[in-house]
C-alpha positions as protocol buffer text, in pm:
chain_id: "A"
residue {
  index: 1
  type: MET
  ca { x: -1689 y: -607 z: 2614 }
}
residue {
  index: 2
  type: ASN
  ca { x: -1497 y: -429 z: 2324 }
}
residue {
  index: 3
  type: LEU
  ca { x: -1393 y: -589 z: 2013 }
}
residue {
  index: 4
  type: THR
  ca { x: -1039 y: -663 z: 2107 }
}
residue {
  index: 5
  type: GLU
  ca { x: -1157 y: -834 z: 2432 }
}
residue {
  index: 6
  type: ARG
  ca { x: -1410 y: -1046 z: 2222 }
}
residue {
  index: 7
  type: ILE
  ca { x: -1121 y: -1151 z: 1987 }
}
residue {
  index: 8
  type: ILE
  ca { x: -886 y: -1250 z: 2263 }
}
residue {
  index: 9
  type: LYS
  ca { x: -1176 y: -1439 z: 2436 }
}
residue {
  index: 10
  type: ASN
  ca { x: -1254 y: -1629 z: 2135 }
}
residue {
  index: 11
  type: VAL
  ca { x: -880 y: -1695 z: 2035 }
}
residue {
  index: 12
  type: LYS
  ca { x: -816 y: -1828 z: 2363 }
}
residue {
  index: 13
  type: THR
  ca { x: -1083 y: -2100 z: 2329 }
}
residue {
  index: 14
  type: LEU
  ca { x: -906 y: -2238 z: 2019 }
}
residue {
  index: 15
  type: PRO
  ca { x: -648 y: -2506 z: 2021 }
}
residue {
  index: 16
  type: GLU
  ca { x: -284 y: -2378 z: 1988 }
}
residue {
  index: 17
  type: SER
  ca { x: -253 y: -2495 z: 1609 }
}
residue {
  index: 18
  type: LYS
  ca { x: -569 y: -2265 z: 1520 }
}
residue {
  index: 19
  type: GLN
  ca { x: -427 y: -1968 z: 1731 }
}
residue {
  index: 20
  type: VAL
  ca { x: -134 y: -1999 z: 1507 }
}
residue {
  index: 21
  type: GLU
  ca { x: -358 y: -1953 z: 1201 }
}
residue {
  index: 22
  type: VAL
  ca { x: -520 y: -1670 z: 1362 }
}
residue {
  index: 23
  type: LEU
  ca { x: -189 y: -1499 z: 1424 }
}
residue {
  index: 24
  type: ASP
  ca { x: -85 y: -1578 z: 1071 }
}
residue {
  index: 25
  type: PHE
  ca { x: -394 y: -1412 z: 918 }
}
residue {
  index: 26
  type: ILE
  ca { x: -342 y: -1099 z: 1166 }
}
residue {
  index: 27
  type: GLU
  ca { x: 22 y: -1061 z: 1046 }
}
residue {
  index: 28
  type: TYR
  ca { x: -99 y: -1090 z: 680 }
}
residue {
  index: 29
  type: LEU
  ca { x: -368 y: -834 z: 729 }
}
residue {
  index: 30
  type: ARG
  ca { x: -134 y: -609 z: 895 }
}
residue {
  index: 31
  type: SER
  ca { x: 129 y: -645 z: 596 }
}
residue {
  index: 32
  type: LYS
  ca { x: -142 y: -594 z: 325 }
}
residue {
  index: 33
  type: ALA
  ca { x: -262 y: -267 z: 520 }
}
residue {
  index: 34
  type: GLU
  ca { x: 113 y: -152 z: 528 }
}
residue {
  index: 35
  type: ARG
  ca { x: 141 y: -225 z: 157 }
}
residue {
  index: 36
  type: GLU
  ca { x: -171 y: -46 z: 50 }
}
residue {
  index: 37
  type: GLU
  ca { x: -73 y: 260 z: 274 }
}
residue {
  index: 38
  type: ASN
  ca { x: 277 y: 270 z: 123 }
}
residue {
  index: 39
  type: ILE
  ca { x: 124 y: 260 z: -236 }
}
residue {
  index: 40
  type: ALA
  ca { x: -115 y: 541 z: -145 }
}
residue {
  index: 41
  type: TRP
  ca { x: 173 y: 764 z: -17 }
}
residue {
  index: 42
  type: ASN
  ca { x: 378 y: 665 z: -343 }
}
residue {
  index: 43
  type: VAL
  ca { x: 99 y: 796 z: -557 }
}
residue {
  index: 44
  type: PHE
  ca { x: 31 y: 1095 z: -351 }
}
residue {
  index: 45
  type: SER
  ca { x: 404 y: 1164 z: -337 }
}
residue {
  index: 46
  type: LEU
  ca { x: 447 y: 1132 z: -735 }
}
residue {
  index: 47
  type: SER
  ca { x: 126 y: 1327 z: -784 }
}
residue {
  index: 48
  type: SER
  ca { x: 243 y: 1618 z: -568 }
}
residue {
  index: 49
  type: ALA
  ca { x: 592 y: 1620 z: -725 }
}
residue {
  index: 50
  type: MET
  ca { x: 439 y: 1643 z: -1090 }
}
residue {
  index: 51
  type: ARG
  ca { x: 182 y: 1896 z: -985 }
}
residue {
  index: 52
  type: GLY
  ca { x: 193 y: 2194 z: -1236 }
}
residue {
  index: 53
  type: MET
  ca { x: 430 y: 2003 z: -1497 }
}
residue {
  index: 54
  type: GLU
  ca { x: 155 y: 1917 z: -1726 }
}
residue {
  index: 55
  type: ASP
  ca { x: 111 y: 2284 z: -1795 }
}
residue {
  index: 56
  type: GLU
  ca { x: 477 y: 2356 z: -1868 }
}
residue {
  index: 57
  type: LYS
  ca { x: 583 y: 2429 z: -2213 }
}
residue {
  index: 58
  type: THR
  ca { x: 834 y: 2177 z: -2343 }
}
residue {
  index: 59
  type: PRO
  ca { x: 1145 y: 2289 z: -2531 }
}
residue {
  index: 60
  type: TYR
  ca { x: 1135 y: 1965 z: -2743 }
}
residue {
  index: 61
  type: THR
  ca { x: 975 y: 1863 z: -3051 }
}
residue {
  index: 62
  type: ILE
  ca { x: 869 y: 1534 z: -3216 }
}
residue {
  index: 63
  type: ASN
  ca { x: 1179 y: 1559 z: -3418 }
}
residue {
  index: 64
  type: ASP
  ca { x: 1387 y: 1531 z: -3099 }
}
residue {
  index: 65
  type: LEU
  ca { x: 1264 y: 1185 z: -3029 }
}
residue {
  index: 66
  type: LYS
  ca { x: 1360 y: 1034 z: -3349 }
}
residue {
  index: 67
  type: GLU
  ca { x: 1691 y: 844 z: -3360 }
}
residue {
  index: 68
  type: THR
  ca { x: 1920 y: 912 z: -3641 }
}
residue {
  index: 69
  type: PHE
  ca { x: 2243 y: 720 z: -3730 }
}
């Protein structure tokens, strides 16, 4: 018996109210995994976009950052 079958077998033995809790937990885990995957892709995307920029020479100096009135 594989893992999915074991989970289904055990869930079927629970009262419906507990089955709802199991479903809520499964949906929470899926949502968490999706968020983590999105974060990983965002970090990868940003690092790919910025790759090599740290070696570029900037045309600006510290004086360009000062605000004058």
